[in-house]
C-alpha positions as CSV (number, residue, x, y, z in Angstrom):
1,M,-2.3,9.2,41.4
2,S,-1.8,5.7,43.3
3,V,-4.5,4.1,45.1
4,V,-3.9,1.9,48.8
5,Y,-6.3,0.0,50.5
6,S,-5.8,-1.0,54.3
7,T,-7.9,-1.0,57.5
8,G,-10.6,1.3,56.2
9,D,-8.5,3.2,54.9
10,L,-7.6,4.7,51.0
11,W,-4.9,6.6,50.2
12,Y,-4.5,8.5,47.1
13,S,-0.3,9.5,46.3
14,N,1.9,10.8,44.1
15,I,5.3,10.7,45.0
16,E,6.7,12.8,42.2
17,N,4.2,15.5,43.4
18,N,4.4,15.1,46.8
19,Y,1.1,14.6,48.2
20,A,-0.9,11.9,49.9
21,I,-5.0,11.8,50.8
22,K,-6.3,9.5,53.2
23,I,-9.8,8.7,53.0
24,D,-11.5,6.8,55.7
25,V,-13.8,4.6,54.5
26,S,-15.0,3.4,57.6
27,G,-18.4,4.9,59.5
28,N,-18.2,8.4,58.5
29,V,-16.1,9.3,55.5
30,L,-12.9,11.5,56.4
31,V,-11.1,13.1,54.2
32,S,-7.4,14.2,55.5
33,T,-4.9,15.7,52.8
34,S,-1.1,16.3,53.1
35,L,1.1,18.2,50.5
36,L,4.7,19.2,50.9
37,K,5.9,22.5,51.7
38,N,7.3,23.3,48.2
39,I,3.6,22.6,46.9
40,R,2.2,24.2,48.9
41,G,0.3,27.7,47.7
42,I,-0.1,27.1,44.2
43,G,-3.6,26.1,43.8
44,L,-3.1,22.3,43.6
45,S,-5.1,20.7,46.9
46,P,-8.7,21.4,45.3
47,I,-7.5,19.5,41.9
48,I,-6.3,16.6,44.3
49,I,-9.0,16.6,46.6
50,D,-11.4,16.5,43.6
51,K,-9.6,13.7,41.9
52,A,-9.0,11.7,44.9
53,V,-13.2,12.3,45.6
54,N,-14.1,10.9,42.1
55,E,-11.5,8.3,42.3
56,L,-13.1,7.2,45.6
57,L,-16.7,7.0,44.2
58,K,-15.6,4.7,41.1
59,I,-14.8,2.2,43.5
60,K,-17.3,2.4,46.6
61,S,-20.7,3.4,47.0
62,I,-20.7,6.3,49.1
63,K,-23.5,9.1,49.4
64,L,-21.6,11.6,51.7
65,I,-18.3,12.8,52.1
66,K,-17.4,14.8,55.3
67,A,-14.1,16.8,56.0
68,Y,-13.4,18.2,59.2
69,I,-11.0,21.4,59.2
70,K,-9.6,23.7,62.2
71,D,-11.6,27.0,61.8
72,K,-8.2,28.6,61.9
73,N,-6.9,26.5,58.4
74,I,-7.8,28.9,56.5
75,P,-5.9,27.8,53.0
76,S,-7.8,23.9,54.0
77,I,-10.7,25.1,53.9
78,K,-10.7,27.3,51.1
79,S,-9.3,24.3,49.0
80,F,-12.2,21.8,50.3
81,E,-14.7,25.1,49.1
82,K,-13.1,25.2,45.6
83,A,-13.3,21.3,45.6
84,N,-17.1,21.3,46.0
85,F,-17.2,21.0,49.3
86,V,-20.3,22.7,51.2
87,F,-20.1,24.0,54.9
88,L,-22.1,22.2,56.7
89,D,-21.6,22.8,60.9
90,K,-18.9,23.7,63.6
91,L,-17.9,21.3,66.4
92,I,-15.1,20.8,68.7
93,I,-13.1,18.4,68.1
94,K,-9.9,16.7,70.6
95,G,-10.3,20.9,71.4
96,F,-10.1,22.2,68.5
97,K,-12.7,24.4,67.0
98,S,-13.0,22.8,63.3
99,K,-15.8,23.2,60.5
100,V,-17.7,20.4,58.6
101,Y,-17.9,20.3,55.3
102,I,-19.9,17.9,53.1
103,R,-20.0,16.6,49.6
104,E,-22.3,14.7,48.1
105,A,-22.1,12.0,45.6
């Protein structure tokens, strides 16, 4: 997993395994994941999310990580829950019903 830091963001990526995770470390900590279609649905997301969070906690003093997920994105909700994120709240973000999940350090 390579780690790149730029303008308040940390990027965890592995080109060979076709995934990237962006963590915004300025202000609220947000998590964004991206997996290519050929590796979706095989249970890798929770493992990748957990690994990225653990790497982040090694290099940053952060107590709480937030993930904002659209209500209809059930696979992402399940992935974050399996990566030890806990449901916190429902919000409307940019016109979309969304859920907020948190994970404490």
